[in-house]
VEXDREN-2710 file (C-alpha; in Angstrom, 1 decimal):
% VEXDREN-2710
k/r/px/py/pz
1/MET/-29.2/11.7/-6.0
2/LYS/-30.0/9.2/-3.1
3/PHE/-28.1/6.4/-5.0
4/ASN/-25.1/8.7/-5.3
5/ARG/-24.9/9.4/-1.6
6/ILE/-25.3/5.7/-0.9
7/ALA/-22.5/4.9/-3.4
8/ALA/-20.1/7.4/-2.1
9/ALA/-20.6/6.3/1.6
10/ALA/-20.3/2.7/0.5
11/LEU/-16.9/3.6/-1.3
12/CYS/-15.7/5.7/1.9
13/LEU/-16.4/2.8/3.9
14/ALA/-14.6/0.1/1.7
15/LEU/-11.4/2.5/1.5
16/THR/-11.6/2.9/5.3
17/PHE/-11.5/-0.8/5.7
18/THR/-8.8/-1.2/3.2
19/ALA/-6.4/1.1/4.8
20/VAL/-7.1/-0.2/8.5
21/SER/-6.3/-3.8/7.0
22/ALA/-3.0/-2.4/5.4
23/VAL/-2.0/-0.8/8.6
24/ALA/-2.8/-3.8/10.8
25/GLN/-0.7/-6.0/8.2
26/GLU/2.2/-3.6/8.4
27/ALA/2.4/-3.7/12.2
28/MET/2.6/-7.5/12.4
29/ALA/6.4/-8.6/12.7
30/SER/7.9/-10.9/10.1
31/GLY/9.6/-14.2/10.9
32/GLU/10.7/-17.6/9.8
33/VAL/9.9/-20.9/11.6
34/LYS/12.8/-22.4/13.1
35/LYS/11.3/-25.3/15.3
36/ILE/7.8/-26.1/16.6
37/ASP/7.2/-27.8/20.0
38/GLU/3.5/-28.8/19.9
39/ALA/3.6/-30.6/23.1
40/ALA/4.7/-27.4/24.7
41/GLY/2.8/-25.1/22.8
42/LYS/5.9/-23.2/21.7
43/ILE/7.4/-22.0/18.4
44/THR/11.0/-20.7/17.6
45/LEU/11.1/-18.0/15.3
46/LYS/13.9/-15.9/13.5
47/HIS/12.4/-12.5/13.3
48/GLY/13.1/-8.9/12.8
49/PRO/11.8/-6.0/14.8
50/ILE/8.6/-6.1/17.0
51/LYS/7.9/-2.5/17.2
52/LYS/5.0/-2.8/19.6
53/LEU/7.0/-4.4/22.2
54/ASP/10.0/-2.0/21.6
55/MET/12.3/-4.7/20.2
56/GLU/14.0/-3.0/17.5
57/ASP/17.0/-5.6/16.7
58/GLU/17.0/-6.4/13.2
59/SER/17.4/-10.0/13.6
60/MET/17.0/-12.3/16.5
61/THR/15.8/-15.9/17.3
62/MET/13.3/-16.4/20.2
63/VAL/10.9/-19.1/21.5
64/PHE/7.4/-17.9/21.8
65/ARG/4.3/-19.4/23.4
66/VAL/1.3/-19.3/21.2
67/GLN/-2.2/-18.3/22.5
68/ASP/-3.8/-21.0/20.4
69/PRO/-2.1/-24.4/19.8
70/ALA/-4.0/-25.0/16.6
71/MET/-1.7/-22.0/15.2
72/LEU/1.4/-24.5/15.3
73/LYS/-0.6/-26.9/13.0
74/GLN/-0.7/-24.0/10.2
75/VAL/2.9/-23.8/9.8
76/LYS/6.1/-25.9/9.3
77/VAL/9.8/-25.4/9.7
78/GLY/11.1/-22.9/7.2
79/ASP/7.8/-21.1/6.5
80/LYS/7.9/-17.4/6.4
81/VAL/5.2/-15.8/8.8
82/LYS/3.5/-12.6/9.9
83/PHE/2.7/-12.5/13.5
84/ASP/1.5/-10.3/16.3
85/ALA/2.6/-10.9/19.9
86/GLU/1.8/-9.4/23.2
87/ARG/3.6/-9.7/26.6
88/ALA/1.9/-11.9/29.0
89/THR/2.3/-13.1/32.6
90/ALA/3.9/-16.6/31.0
91/GLY/6.1/-14.6/28.5
92/ILE/5.7/-13.2/25.3
93/THR/2.9/-14.9/23.6
94/ILE/1.8/-15.2/19.7
95/THR/-1.7/-13.9/19.5
96/LYS/-2.0/-14.0/15.7
97/MET/0.0/-15.8/12.9
98/GLN/-0.3/-16.3/9.2
99/LYS/2.0/-17.5/6.5
100/ALA/3.7/-14.6/4.8
101/LYS/2.6/-14.0/1.0
END
């Protein structure tokens, strides 16, 4: 009986983490790398809506700062990416970025 409770709790926890992960992935914006400027710590992306920043345009191209310059070494021009961005005093800054699957 005790094992069943532990198994059920573990299953619920696993499902919760899966759902949270899926929502986080969905909240990320999609884009395509157009230019990388490592010296300036900037990347140019053609992207769709960024809902959390109230940017609803279907397609636009923007230059973003990156929070961590190491992110720029993980991608190349033409790569499809998923990213998260925030408004900062220096402008809109990418806080997370990964190649799209």
